[in-house]
C-alpha positions in Angstrom: 4.4 -14.3 20.8 6.9 -12.4 18.6 6.4 -8.6 18.8 6.0 -7.1 15.4 6.5 -3.4 14.5 4.0 -2.3 11.8 5.7 0.0 9.3 3.0 1.9 7.5 3.9 3.6 4.2 2.0 6.8 3.5 3.8 8.6 0.8 1.4 8.3 -2.1 0.2 11.3 -4.1 -3.2 9.9 -4.9 -3.8 11.1 -8.5 -5.5 7.9 -9.7 -8.6 8.8 -7.6 -8.8 12.4 -8.7 -10.8 14.7 -8.2 -11.5 13.4 -4.6 -7.9 12.4 -4.0 -5.4 15.1 -4.5 -1.7 15.8 -3.7 -2.6 17.7 -0.6 -5.1 15.0 0.6 -4.3 11.7 -1.1 -6.6 8.7 -0.9 -5.2 7.2 2.3 -6.7 10.2 4.2 -10.2 9.7 2.7 -13.0 7.5 3.9 -13.4 5.7 0.6 -14.1 2.1 1.6 -15.7 2.6 5.0 -16.6 5.4 7.4 -12.9 5.5 8.5 -10.1 6.9 6.4 -8.0 4.2 4.7 -5.0 5.3 6.9 -7.1 4.8 10.1 -8.3 1.4 8.9 -4.7 0.4 8.4 -3.8 1.5 11.9 -6.7 -0.5 13.3 -5.4 -3.6 11.6 -2.4 -3.6 13.9 -4.0 -2.1 17.0 -3.6 -5.3 19.2 -0.7 -4.4 21.4 -0.4 -8.0 22.5 0.7 -8.8 19.0 2.0 -5.6 17.6 4.4 -2.9 18.9 3.5 0.8 18.4 3.4 1.6 14.6 6.2 3.4 12.8 4.8 5.6 10.0 6.7 6.7 7.0 5.1 9.6 5.1 5.6 12.9 3.3 6.7 15.9 5.3 3.9 17.9 3.5 1.3 15.6 5.1 2.7 15.9 8.7 -0.5 17.4 10.1 -2.7 14.8 8.4 -0.5 12.0 9.8 -0.5 13.4 13.3 -4.3 13.8 13.3 -4.8 10.1 12.6 -2.2 8.5 14.9 -2.2 7.7 18.6 0.2 9.0 21.2 2.5 6.0 20.9 3.1 6.2 17.2 6.3 7.6 15.6 6.3 9.3 12.3 9.2 9.5 9.9 8.8 12.5 7.6 10.5 12.1 4.2 11.8 15.4 2.9 11.1 14.3 -0.6 9.6 11.2 -2.3 12.1 8.4 -3.1 9.8 5.4 -3.6 9.3 2.4 -1.3 12.8 1.0 -0.9 14.3 4.1 0.8 11.1 4.6 2.9 11.4 1.0 4.3 15.2 1.5 4.7 14.5 4.6 6.9 12.2 2.5 9.1 14.6 -0.5 9.4 17.5 1.8 10.3 15.5 3.7 12.8 14.4 0.5 14.5 17.9 -1.1 14.3 19.3 1.9 16.3 16.5 1.9 18.9 15.4 -0.4 21.7 13.8 -2.9 19.2 17.2 -3.9 17.9 18.4 -5.2 14.6 16.3 -8.3 14.9 13.0 -6.4 15.1 10.4 -7.8 12.8 8.9 -5.2 10.4 5.4 -5.7 9.0 5.4 -3.3 6.0 1.9 -2.2 4.8 0.8 0.5 2.4 -1.7 2.8 4.1 -4.2 2.8 1.2 -5.2 -0.8 0.8 -8.4 -2.6 1.9 -8.4 -5.9 3.8 -11.9 -7.1 4.7 -10.9 -10.5 6.3 -8.6 -9.5 9.1 -8.5 -12.9 10.8 -7.2 -14.5 7.6 -4.6 -11.7 7.2 -3.4 -12.1 10.8 -3.2 -15.9 10.3 -0.9 -15.3 7.3 1.2 -13.0 9.4 1.6 -15.6 12.1 2.5 -18.2 9.4 5.2 -15.9 8.1 6.9 -15.1 11.5 9.1 -18.3 11.7 10.4 -17.6 8.2 11.1 -14.0 8.9 12.8 -14.8 12.1 15.0 -17.2 10.1 16.1 -14.3 7.9 13.8 -14.7 4.9 12.3 -11.6 3.3 8.6 -12.6 3.2 6.0 -11.1 0.9 2.3 -11.7 0.9 0.7 -13.1 -2.2 -3.0 -12.6 -2.8 -4.9 -15.6 -4.3 -6.1 -14.3 -7.7 -9.8 -13.9 -8.3 -9.4 -13.4 -12.0 -6.8 -12.7 -14.8 -6.0 -9.2 -13.5 -3.5 -7.3 -15.7 -3.0 -4.3 -13.4 -1.0 -6.2 -10.7 2.4 -7.8 -10.6 2.5 -11.6 -10.0 4.6 -13.9 -7.9 5.3 -17.5 -9.0 5.5 -19.7 -5.9 8.2 -22.4 -5.6 9.1 -25.0 -3.0 7.7 -24.9 0.5 10.0 -23.8 3.4 11.1 -26.2 6.1 11.1 -23.4 8.6 7.4 -22.3 8.2 4.4 -24.3 7.1 2.4 -22.6 4.4 5.2 -20.4 3.3 6.9 -21.0 0.0 10.0 -19.8 -1.8 9.6 -17.2 -4.5 10.5 -18.7 -7.9 10.2 -15.3 -9.7 8.4 -12.0 -9.8 6.4 -11.1 -13.0 5.6 -7.7 -14.2 2.0 -6.7 -15.0 1.2 -9.2 -17.7 -0.9 -9.2 -20.9 -4.3 -10.8 -20.4 -3.3 -14.0 -22.2 -0.4 -14.4 -19.8 -2.5 -13.6 -16.8 -5.1 -16.3 -17.9 -2.3 -18.8 -18.3 -0.9 -18.1 -14.9 -4.3 -18.3 -13.3 -4.9 -21.7 -15.0 -1.5 -23.0 -13.9 -2.2 -22.3 -10.3 1.1 -21.4 -8.7 0.9 -17.7 -9.1 -0.4 -15.0 -6.8 -0.8 -11.2 -6.9 2.0 -9.1 -5.4 0.3 -7.1 -2.7 3.3 -5.0 -1.6 3.0 -6.2 2.0 6.1 -7.6 3.6 7.4 -9.2 6.9 11.2 -9.1 7.5 13.8 -8.6 10.1 15.4 -5.2 10.1 18.9 -6.6 9.9 17.9 -8.9 7.0 16.7 -6.0 5.0 19.8 -3.9 5.9 22.0 -6.8 4.8 20.1 -7.1 1.5 20.4 -3.4 0.8 24.1 -3.5 1.5 24.5 -6.1 -1.2 22.0 -4.9 -3.8 21.6 -1.1 -3.2 24.6 0.1 -1.2 24.3 3.8 -2.4 20.7 3.8 -1.1 21.7 2.3 2.2 24.5 4.8 2.7 22.2 7.8 2.0 19.5 6.5 4.3 22.0 5.7 7.0 23.4 9.2 6.8 19.9 10.7 6.8 18.9 8.7 9.9 22.1 9.5 11.7 21.5 13.2 11.3 17.8 13.1 11.9 16.0 15.6 14.1 13.3 14.6 16.5 10.3 16.8 17.2 7.6 15.2 19.3 6.3 12.2 17.4 8.1 13.3 14.2 11.5 12.0 13.1 12.9 14.2 10.4 15.8 12.6 8.4 18.4 15.0 7.1 17.2 16.5 3.9 20.6 16.9 2.2 21.6 13.3 2.9 18.3 11.9 1.8 18.2 13.9 -1.4 21.3 11.9 -2.5 19.3 8.6 -2.2 18.4 6.8 -5.4 14.7 6.4 -6.0 13.5 2.8 -6.4 10.8 0.4 -5.3 11.5 -2.3 -2.7 10.6 -4.9 -5.4 13.3 -3.7 -7.9 15.9 -2.8 -5.3 15.8 -5.9 -3.1 13.0 -8.5 -3.5 13.7 -9.4 -7.1 17.5 -9.6 -6.5 17.8 -11.3 -3.0 18.2 -15.0 -2.6 16.1 -15.7 0.6 12.7 -14.4 -0.5 9.5 -16.2 0.4 5.8 -15.7 -0.1 2.7 -16.5 2.0 -0.4 -17.0 -0.1 -3.5 -15.5 1.5 -7.2 -14.8 0.8 -8.1 -11.8 2.9 -10.5 -9.6 0.9 -7.6 -7.5 -0.3 -7.8 -4.5 -2.7 -5.3 -1.8 -3.5 -8.1 0.5 -4.5 -5.9 1.6 -7.3 -8.7 3.1 -9.5 -12.3 4.2 -9.3 -13.2 0.9 -11.0 -11.5 -1.0 -8.1 -13.6 1.1 -5.6 -16.7 0.3 -7.6 -16.1 -3.4 -7.1 -16.2 -3.0 -3.3 -19.5 -3.4 -1.6 -22.1 -2.7 -0.5 -24.2 -2.2 -3.7 -27.9 -1.6 -4.1 -30.3 -3.9 -5.9 -29.3 -2.3 -9.3 -25.6 -2.8 -8.7 -24.9 0.8 -7.8 -22.6 2.2 -5.1 -23.4 5.7 -3.9 -21.6 8.0 -1.5 -22.8 11.4 -0.4 -26.0 13.2 -1.6 -27.0 11.2 -4.7 -30.4 11.0 -6.3 -30.6 8.4 -9.0 -33.5 7.2 -11.2 -33.4 4.3 -13.5 -29.6 4.0 -12.9 -27.6 0.8 -12.9 -24.1 -0.6 -12.2 -22.7 2.9 -11.4 -20.4 4.4 -8.9 -21.4 7.9 -7.8 -19.4 9.9 -5.2 -20.8 13.3 -4.2 -18.5 15.4 -2.0 -20.3 18.5 -0.8 -22.7 18.7 -3.7 -25.9 16.9 -4.8 -25.5 14.6 -7.9 -28.6 13.6 -9.8 -28.8 10.9 -12.5 -31.5 9.4 -14.6 -31.6 6.7 -17.3 -27.8 5.9 -17.2 -25.9 2.7 -16.9 -22.3 1.8 -16.1 -20.9 5.2 -15.2 -18.4 6.5 -12.7 -19.3 10.0 -11.5 -17.2 11.8 -9.0 -18.0 15.4 -7.9 -15.8 17.3 -5.5 -15.2 21.0 -5.1 -15.1 22.7 -8.6 -14.6 19.4 -10.5 -16.9 16.8 -11.9 -15.3 13.7 -13.4 -17.4 11.2 -15.5 -16.1 8.1 -17.2 -17.6 4.8 -18.2 -17.0 1.8 -15.9 -13.9 0.1 -17.1 -12.2 3.4 -18.2 -11.1 4.8 -14.9 -7.4 4.4 -15.9 -8.2 7.4 -18.1 -8.1 9.5 -14.9 -4.3 9.8 -15.3 -4.8 11.3 -18.8 -7.5 13.7 -17.4 -5.2 14.9 -14.7 -2.4 15.4 -17.2 -4.7 17.3 -19.6 -5.9 19.5 -16.7 -2.4 20.4 -15.8 -1.6 21.3 -19.4 -4.9 23.3 -19.7 -3.9 25.4 -16.6 -0.4 26.3 -17.9 
């Protein structure tokens, strides 16, 4: 069996799930979807050492203590001096692996640390299906079979199947977050999947693609890795070199430009938990459609998400609310309006200045 190195991205700032998720403790370090933090659940996904090598974490230097507290003794942690989006983060991991014992042909399974996957066997089967394509030099992404005309995700149009790997298809094109009518049309057409931001690729294939499509980024990351300092489990890329790195997502920098890009469609109970509404959709729910966390007392309440962090929250005679109480803050919005949290955070910052 091919040994795969999990590369777990943990650089998010977490403002979409304010007030529980903050810059100092973003959502991946919170037990939102289960008793475990989302970061710990991601690590557990790749705990089988017969299948996976020790994980390589890429996260923010300001979260070093949180990262170290969650990882085992065999993990390595690359600490980004500053945020530069996903493409440089993955580049740091690929270059680190290429220079180590894993070699340039090491397979990287890139996963965000703040997603939910409830059907692990189906996800691992998709990873297995993608291995032959990745070994052949394809940059493979994972496409989630849509469950509705979601407008908050990017889409991938699937093309021809690959001869190298059954169940894997070429990417015809990437599509930005669509209007609802476009999402409905793509759903009806049947060859489109959600872009999950999960990838399987050889380290050298990614480096080659970066050299072609984002050479300045590659040069900056290579210099930062070459001058990196090691401190226990921590790998600290050179700050000055990394500060010169352009900021871009892996989709824009590489995946939408490269020629050999493939996709594996999968149904695995995936959610990016990108909003309180997304969390409200995850089970379990009570008989009235509510999902409660913490000390909550609710009477005649339906279809609501209530999160009580260190306080008691009481409700009566309400329907379809999202209520989150944490520390000094209480946030209340109707179900379906949790995207307004960004506006609330911005207004809070303006109010404090």
